N, C-alpha and C positions, 0 to 999 in steps of 0.2 A: 499667433499664426495657431488654433488647438491641431490635435489632433483627431483623427476617430477612433474612438472609443474600439480596443477591440473586443470581438465573440466571449462571452466570455463559457469556463467551463460549464453542462450541464450537471447538474445533481444529483443524475444517476450516476455519472464518473466520482464526482464525489465521495458518496456514497461505495461507489466496491472501493474507494482507496483505503477510507476510511476503514471497511469489513476487514483490507486486506494485517491491514497497522496492530488494528483489535489482538487479531487472532492472533499476531507475532507473539504480543505483549502479553494476549492471555497463558497462550503455548508457556513463559515461561517465568509466565507467573504465579501461575493455576500449582501452586506448591503442594496440595492434597494430592493431587494423583504420580509426578513421580517422587517425593516424599519416601523412599525403600529402596530398598534395596536389594530385590529377585527381581527381575532378572538378570544375570548380571551377561556381557558380553565382552568374552577376552582378559575378565582378569576383576572385569570393569562393575561399578559396583550400576544401577539404573540410575537411577543416578546424576554420576558423573556422562555418562553415555549422550543419559535423554537431553542434554543439558547441549554434548557439542554437536548432537545435530541441529538441536535449534541455530544452533551459531551461519551453519550458511542459507537455512532453509528463510530465515529473518534477514541476513542479506536477498536472497530472493525474487525474497519479498518487498520487501524496500525499495530494487531494484525495481520492479513491476508499477511503483506506486511512485515511482519520480515516469516512465517513462509514460503512465497515462494523462503527469504534470502536464511532463512535454507533451504532451497528442495539442499539435496542432489542428482548430475546428476546422473540415471541411468548405472549401472553396466558395461553393452558394450561399455559405451562412453569410448571414450579414449583419451590423453590428447588434446592436439590441439595445442602440440608446433612444430612437424609434423611430429616425431622423434617416431620411434613404441615400445610395454608395454614392452618389452625381451630388457633390455642393462647390 
């Protein structure tokens, strides 16, 4: 017995997820931006506290991406396989 196809996420949702993950990756890997020692915060050079700030920011961005990917489609949406809902 075949199971009905589940509606897929819209390309816009996947685009938002991709952009959020790109922000998290480039924010930590774009070394010329943070490869300096000033301004210091609490005696720590900019390099260290900038990296430490990205830890919770990246966690929050990944959590948002997870919620977007897990989100269920609206109740009125139909499967995209072209068949009717009544079979």
